[in-house]
N, C-alpha and C positions, 0 to 999 in steps of 0.2 A: 547227572541225577539232579532233579529239582525237588524242592520241598513241597509237601502237600499243603493245600489250603485248609483253613479251619473247618470248612464244611466237609471236606474229604475226610479229615481226621474224626469228625463227629458223626459221619454217615448221613449228613443232611444234604438235601438237594441245593446246589448253588442257585442264588436268585438275584444277586445284586446287578449283574449286567443286564439280565432280562428286564428287571424293574427300571433300570436306567433308560434303556432304549424304548420302553413302553411309556415313559414319562410318569411313572408311578412313584418316584422318589420324592419324599418331602424333606424339609429341613430337619436335621437331627440336632441342631444347636440346643444345648441344654439337656439332651437326653443321654442316658447311659446306654451304651450298646452291649458291652461285655462286662461292665462293672469292675469289681475288684479282681476278677480273674484275668483281666487283660495283661497286666505285667507278667504274670506266671506263664501265660500262653506265649507271649513274645519271647520270654527268656528260654522256654523249652524248645522253640523252633518248630520246624515242620517236617523234619526227616524221620520217617518211620523207624529206621534203625536206631537213631538217637533216642526217640521217644520210648523205645522198648527198654531202655536202661532205667532202672528203678530210682536211682539217686541222681541228684544234680552233678555230683562229682563224676559219676560214670558217663553222664551225658556230655559233660565238658571234655572228658578224655576222648569220647567218640568224635566230637567236633574237632578237637586238636588233631587227632589222627587223620580225619577226613581232609582237613586243610593241608596237612603235610603231604598226603598222598596226591592231592591236586597239584601242589607245587612241584613235587618230584616228577609227576607225569608231564606237566607243561614245560618244565625247564630242562629235562634230561636230554632232549634232542638238540638244544642249543650248544654250540661250542663257544659262541660269544654273541653278545648283542652290541650293536653300534647305534648310539643315540646322537643325533645331530640337531642343533637348533639354528633356525634362520628366522629372526624376528619372533613373531608369535607362533611360529610353526615348529613342531618337534617331529623329526623323522626317525622311525625305529626300524632297523634292519636286523635280521637274524642270520647267523652263519651256522650251518649244521655240518656234522661229520658225515661225509658221503658213504653210501653203501659201496662195497667193493664192486668194481666193474667186471662184467663178463668178458671173456676173450673176444666174443663176437662184437661187443661194443667197442673194445679197444681197436679192433681191426677197422671198424666203421669210422672212428674218430681219428685214427692214425696216431694216437698218443700212446705213450708208455703208461703203465699203471700209475707210476708216481706223478707223471704230468697230469693225468686225468684227475686224480685225487686232489692234487694241489689246485687245479683250476676250479673244481667245485668248492673246495674249502674257501677260496677267495671270492666266490660269487655270492652276493647277498640275496636274501629273500626279503623283499620289502613287506614288512608286517603291516605297518600303518603309519599314517601321518596324523598327529594331534594338533589342534589349534586351541590355544589358550584364549578363553573368552571372559576372563575377569573374576574367576573364583575357583576354589579348590574342586568343586563339582561342576565347573562350567568349561569343560573341554569337549570339543567335537572330534570325531574320528572319521578318517577317510581311508579307503583301501586302494592299493595300487592295482589297477586293471592292466594286466600284461597285454591284453588285446588292443587297448587304445594307448598304452604307455602313459596313463594319467591316473591321478588319485581321484577316486569317486567317493562322495559323501556316503556315510552309512549311519544306521541307527544302532543304539546300544540294545542289549537283550530286553531291557525294560520297555523298549519302544520309543524312548526319549532320544533326542538328538544331543543331549548333554550328559556327561558322566565324568568319571575319574580316570586318570591315566592307567591305574591298575585294571579297571574294567576294560579299557581299550586294549591293553596288552593281553588280557585273557581272551578277548574276542579275536585279536590278531593271531594268537597261538593256534586257533582252530585250523588255520591254513597250513600248519606244519604237521598235522595229523593225517 
């Protein structure tokens, strides 16, 4: 779920990107855009379910529950994380509890159920590789491509190539879903 933009919340047509690409934007230095309402709009956020709460306390409770749900969803499948550092690089691998194998799969692999489960428990899923680039928000992320057995650079959801380790882990967790 992604938050709504202010134009979506107010029912107005978005115009900023169109104006930018048409060369219609002028300098806004010294001009008020949203005036005194800006801090209130930022604090309220853009999630419709949170905005439906009438008081700031209820909105905070909704956001707290939302974050807790995201953490539980993303982390529940990890039995453990392995974090290794090599110079400026940080490798993050996840280990998951495997699904019970079918009898046909056990016949195919020639393993007992215990051997199969233990092998998968010991097999890492390469989530991502981070590279420190000199600041708390200056990390790059790369994902392991099993087809080439190499780490390939990736962009963060913002479209930027720099972000935080937390954002990279959220991005890497997509591979476990």
